N, C-alpha and C positions, 0 to 999 in steps of 0.2 A: 341433238340427239348424239349420244356417245357412240363411238367406233369401237366394237370389241377388239381386244388385243389379240394378235395372233398367237397361237400356242407355241411355247417355246420347243424347239425339236429335242428330240431325245438325244442323250449324250452317252456314248459308250466308250469306256477305256479298252483299248486293245492291248494286253500285255504280251510283247513279242518274247518269247522264252526258248528260241530255237536253237541257242548256241549250246556248244560243248564245253567242256572243262580242260580242254588240252594246254591251253596257254597257261593256265593256273596250276598244270600238273596233275589233274584230278582223272579219276575213271568214270566219274559221273558229270552231268552238266553242272556247270558252276551255279546256277541258279537254286539248285538244291543243296548247295554248300550251307552248312550253318554259320551263322553270325549272330553273336549276342543272343544265343539260345534258341533261334528259329532259322529256317531256311531263308535264303535270300529272298526268294519268291514270295514267301509268306509275308516278310516285312513290306514287299512292294504292294502286294494285293490288299493288305490291310490299310494302307494310305489310301487307296481308291475306295476301299470300303467305307472310309470315314470321310469322304469328299462329298460335301453336300451337291456340288453340281455334276456328280457322275451318278447316272441311272442305272448302269448295269457294265459288267466286266466280262470280256472273253479272252481266253487265254491261248496262245499258240504255242504249244509244247513241243520239245524234241521229239522226234519219233522214238517210241518205245518207253517213254516215261510219262505218259498221260495219267496211268493209274496212280503213280506218285503225288501228282498235284492232286488229283481227285481226292487222296487222303488227307492232303493238308488243308484242303478247302473245307472238307466235311468237319475234320477235327477243330479247325479254328472258327467254324460258324460263319463262313465269308458268304453272305446271303446274296451279295451283288453278282458273284461270279454265275452266270448262266450257262456257259459253255466252255469246254476245254478240248481243243482239237489239235491234231498233229500239224506241226508246222511243215514247210518245205525243205528243200535241200539248200535252198539259197533265201536271203532276205528278200528279195523281190518275190518268190513263189510264195513265201509265208504271207507277205502282205496281201498278194493277190487272193489267197485262200480266206484271209479276214475279211476283204472286200466283199467275196462272195457270201460269207456267212452273214455279214451285215446287211446284205441286200435282201436276204430272205425274208418274206412275209411283209415287205414294205409295199404300201399302196402305191399305185401310179401316181407320180408327182411327188411323193413324199421324200423328205430328205432327213438326214440326221447328222449330229456332230460326232466326229471320232476323234479320239486322241490315242496314237501309237507311243507306247513307252516301253523302254527296254526293261526287261525283268530284273536285270542285274544293276539297276540304278535304284537301291532301296532307300536313299536318302532324300527323296523329292518331298518337297514342301507342299502343304495346302495353298499357299500363295500362288506358285506356280501353276498349280491346277486352276485355281481361280482366274488367273489373268488368261489363260489359253481358253477357257470356256467363254469369258467375256468378250475376248478379241474375235471369236467366231460369230459374234453379234454383227460385226463390221467387216470381217475379211473371211475370204474363202480357204486361206491357207496360213499356217501360223507355225513359226519355229521358236524354239528356246536357245538361247546362247549367252556366253559370257564374254567379256573382253579377254583377248590373250595378254597374260602377263610375261610370256616370254617373247623374245624376238624370233620371228619366223623366217626361215631360209628356204630357198630353192635351190636344189643341187642337180647336178648331172654328172652322171659316172662315165669316166674316160679309161676304158679298158680295164687293165690291171692295175692303174694308178690310183684308183679309188675315186671319192665323190670330191665335187668342187663346187663352189658356190656360184650360181649364176644369177640370182637376184634375190634382194632383201625387201620384201614388201612393206608398205607403211603399217606399222603395227597399231596405229591409232584406227585404222578401219578393218583389223582383223578381228574375228570373233571365234570361240569354240563353241561347235554345235553340241547341244544336248538334246534330251527327250524330256517331255513328250513333244512330238510333232502333230499338230491338231489341223484338221480339214473338214469341210463339208463332204460327205460321203460321195456326193454326185461329182465334186471336183476331183477327188484322188481316184475315183474309179475312171473318170474321163482320162485323166492323165495316164493311167496304166494302160487304157484302151489305145490310146495314140503310141504309147511306148511298143505295144505288141506288134506294131509294124515296122519297127526298127531291129533289123537281124542282129545289131552289134548292141542292143540293150543291155546295160548293165548298172546298177546302182546300189550303193551302200546304205542310202537314207531316202526316205520318201520326198522331202522337200525338194531334193535335186532332180526328181522326176518330174515333179510340177514345174521347177524352174526351166528345165529343158524342153519339155513336150507341151507345156502350156504357158509360154512366155508372157502372155498377156496378163496372167493372173499374179497380183502382187502378193508376196509372202511376207507378212508382218513379222516382226522379232520381239518375242517377249524375254524379258531378263531373267536369266537363270540364276543359279547359285553355285557358288564354289564347291559346295560340299555334295552336289547332286552328282557324285562322281559314278563312274562305271566300273564294276568290279571285272577287270580283265586279266591284270598281271598278278603274281603272287603277292606283291607288295601292296596291292589294293585291297586284299583280303584283310591284312594286318590293319592297314589305315582305318577301312570301314569298321572293324571292329572295335577300334579304339574312339572312333566317332561316336558309335552307339553307346559305348562306355560312358562318355563324357556327356552325352545328351541327356537333358531332363525332360520330364514329362508331367503335365499338369493332370491332376485327377479331377474328373468330371464331378461336379457338386450335385447333391441331390435338389429336386425341385423346390421342396419345401419341408417344414419340420415334420408333418405327416408321413413323408416318403422315409425319412431317417427311422421314425417309429415302426412303420410297417417291416421295413427290412431288417431291423435289430431285435424287435419283440421275439423272445424265444431263443435268441442265440446266446451261446456261451463264449466269452472273452476271458483269456489269461493274459494278465499284463505283468511281465518281469520288470522290475524297476518302477513299480507302481506306488511307491511311497510319497514321491512328491515330483514337482516339474512335470514335464510333458506325460509321463506316464500316469501321474495321477490326474491329470486333465483328461486324458483319453478315457480312463476308467469312470470318471464323473460324467463325461457326456453320454457314453455308452449305457451306463446305468439309466440316466435319465430318459433314454429312448426305450427302455424295456429290456435291455440285455441282462443277462446274469454275468457279473463281473468279478473275477478274482484277482485283485490288485496285491501283488506280492511285492515285498521289499525287506531289506536289511534291518530297517529301523521301525517297521510296523509288524511284520509277520516273522521276522527272523530268517527270511529266505534268502540265502547266500547264492547268487547265480552261477558262483564259479564251482559250487558243490553239486555234482551230478545227482547225487541222492534227493537234495532238496527240491531240483527240479523235477525229478520223477515223481516225488510225493504230491507236489503242487499239482501236477498235470493229473496225476491219479485220483486225487481227492476232488478236481473239478469235474472229471469225468464220471466218477462215482456218484456225485451228487445230482448232475444234470443229464448224464447219459449223452452227452456230446462236447465236443470242443470245436468250435468254429474258426476262432481267430487265437493266434498267439502272437503277443507283442513283446518285444524286448527293448526297452530304452534304457537299461542299466549300463552305466560305463564310469570309467574314472578319467581324468584327466590330470597328468602330471607332466609338469614342465621343468626342464632341465637339461643340461649337456649330458649326452649319453655316457661319456667316459667318466662323469662324476656321479652317476646314477647307481645306487647300490642295488644289488641282487633281489632283493626283497621288493622294492619298487617295480623292477622290471618284470618280475614274476607276477605281480599283481597285476600290471597293465596287460600282461599276456593272458591271464585267467579270466579277467574280468571283460576285456574288451573283445578278445578274440576266442579263446577256448569256451567260454560260457555260451555265447551265440551258437557255435557248433554243437554243444551238448544240447541247448535247448531244440535246435532243429532236429537233431537225431530222435530226442525224446518225443517230439511233436508229431513226427511223421504219421504214426498209426492213427493218431487221432485226427488229424486233417485229412487223411486219405478216406476217412469214414464219411467226412462231411464236405469234401472237396473244398476245404476251406483255405486260409491263407496264413502265412507266417510273414510278419513285417519286422524288418531290421531297421537299424538307423546308423548313417555314416555321418560325416562331416564334411563342411565345405573345403576341409584341408585334404581331401583324400585324393585330389588331382596332382598335388606336388607337396612332396615331403620339404619341410624347412628346418631350420637350425631350432635346437630346443624342443621340438616337438615329434620327434623321431619315432618315439613309440605310440604316440596318439595317432598321428596321421596315417603311419604304416598299418596299424590295425583297422583303422577306418577305410582304407583302401581294400583290406582284406574283406571287408563287409559288402563291397559292391561286387567283388569277384564272386563271394559265396552266393550272394543273391542270384547272380546270372547263372552260375553253375547249378544251383538248386532248382531254379525255374525250369531249366532245361531237364534236369534228371527226374523232376516230379511231374513234369507235363502230362505223362501217361495217366497218373493216377488223379489227375484234375486239380492238384494242389497249386495255388498261386504263391508266389514269393516277390516281395518288393522290398524296396529300401529308400526311406525318406532320408533326404538331405537337407536340414534346415540351416539357414545362415545363422550367424551370432545370435544366440537366443537367451533370453533372461531365466536362467535356471540357478537353483542352488549350488549346482556342481561348478557353473561358471563363475558365480559369485565368490565361491571358496577360492578359485585359481586367480581370479582377477580382480576381486574387490569390487565396489560400487563403480558403475560406468554411467556415463551422461545419459540422461533420461530421452528415451526416444531413439537411442541408437541401437537398440537390440530389438530382435522379434520376440513377440509374447510367446510363452508357452502354450497358451490357449489357441493360438492361430496355428501351431504346428500340430496340436491335437486334432483340431478340426479337419486339416488336411490329411491327417492320419485316417481319420475316421472314413473320409471320402475314398482313399486309396482301399481300404478294407472292403468298402462297398461296390468296388469298381470291378471290370473284368481284367484289369491290367496284371500282367505277371512279367517278372524278370526287368523291371524298369526302376531306374533312380528317379525321384521325385524331389525336385528342388521346392523349397519353400522359402520365398524372400519377401522382405518388407514391402517392395514396390507393388506387387499384386501378385500373390501365390497363385492364381488361376490364370493369369495372363497367358495367351497363346494356345489355349486348350484346343480352340477350333481353328486357329491360325496357321499352326505349323506342328510338325513333328517333334519340336524340341531342339532342333540343330541350331537355329538361328539364336536361341537363347542361351544354349551351351556354348557357342562361339563367343557371344557377347559377353557372357558372365565369368569366363575362364580367368580373365585378368583380375576381376573382382575378387574371386576366390583366392587369389594368390596373397590377399591382404586379410582374408577372413580366417577366423580359426573358431 
């Protein structure tokens, strides 16, 4: 006779957002600061929204700012957020309020898993969340930490003479604590009940409360991530923003061919640079799935993307014939290699016109159409955007501009529901590349069809403000595994050699 499995306890993420922006020099809480086009807390809440092991989310927000988070949650459609309540004046009081809220409605003897996470750690990976939830199957308390790369010293102050070292602990045993910190609700509640009897009770994190007041409860340590940083100091804002810029995101693929057809039938796509290569492949795919496609190019329709009138006429024609424009894609570009000091003005102007000014004009002209349909603008960058290199100054700098343009417009147009994304293919077999480099070894380049397929997935996703890497190894790897930062850090060195 089989024994029925016990139901897995419900797992709640508690996002602690009670801090202020004083150390960052802000008049608003730092969790409301915008990074990469979204408030820090929205990035954090989205991570838990996408985490399979998380059932619901509670937010403890700084007093007076609960309505701000309510607006963010409603606008972003974060369905797992069930409660947003004011935090306390201290970290301890905020946790106690969360514990009280978590206990409401629980049956006698019922327990649940809880993950406490700092709202200002927006780079948390799905791997860490999964490891914490899995660890709660075996342990009552779980911390997240990473080895210390720095030597830690213990000091003592001697009057006006300043600080002096009194001890240098063994670095091999030192760890830097992060969040989330995970517990059985019954365990963290009991720890705080015991702590309440201590008149000198004060703690800056919850694992230390368990360690001190429930010393018999082992606290398991999950390996954290270097990039799971906390936005505390002004420099953290800059670093975090750059990490978001470098990070790649994998677009979710549709379930089957029927799903593509259902989503694209009756939609209108305008593809600039659609004569050949990636643009032509996108046009062909979308048309096969039932979309009305306008593939525009210099060699086929006489459309010059650097000419604003050509762009306006193309969009006006598509709208006039179909009554809508759902997606605007620009794959047009020129690749000119050479030393800048030896490059003539005509070549420089061409690169700026086609690679930078044309996307700007396309974006500006597309705005009114995409606002009607809450559609998407899709731009393209290059693997060289993370670092300019000799003889590619014009190309790599204009491609870096596409990333900034994407993130800026995603933020600027969010109120109208327009999505803006940027695809970053590695070296791809296109006529433009063949013209610049000649024939290259078979199998060394990504196919334009693979980039087109990923582009279609991006168009049909809810993503906005993202850079989507397409790489030969597996263009969709990591979609459910992380937020893209592991892939970003691992691929930065690869990109130094790619163009």
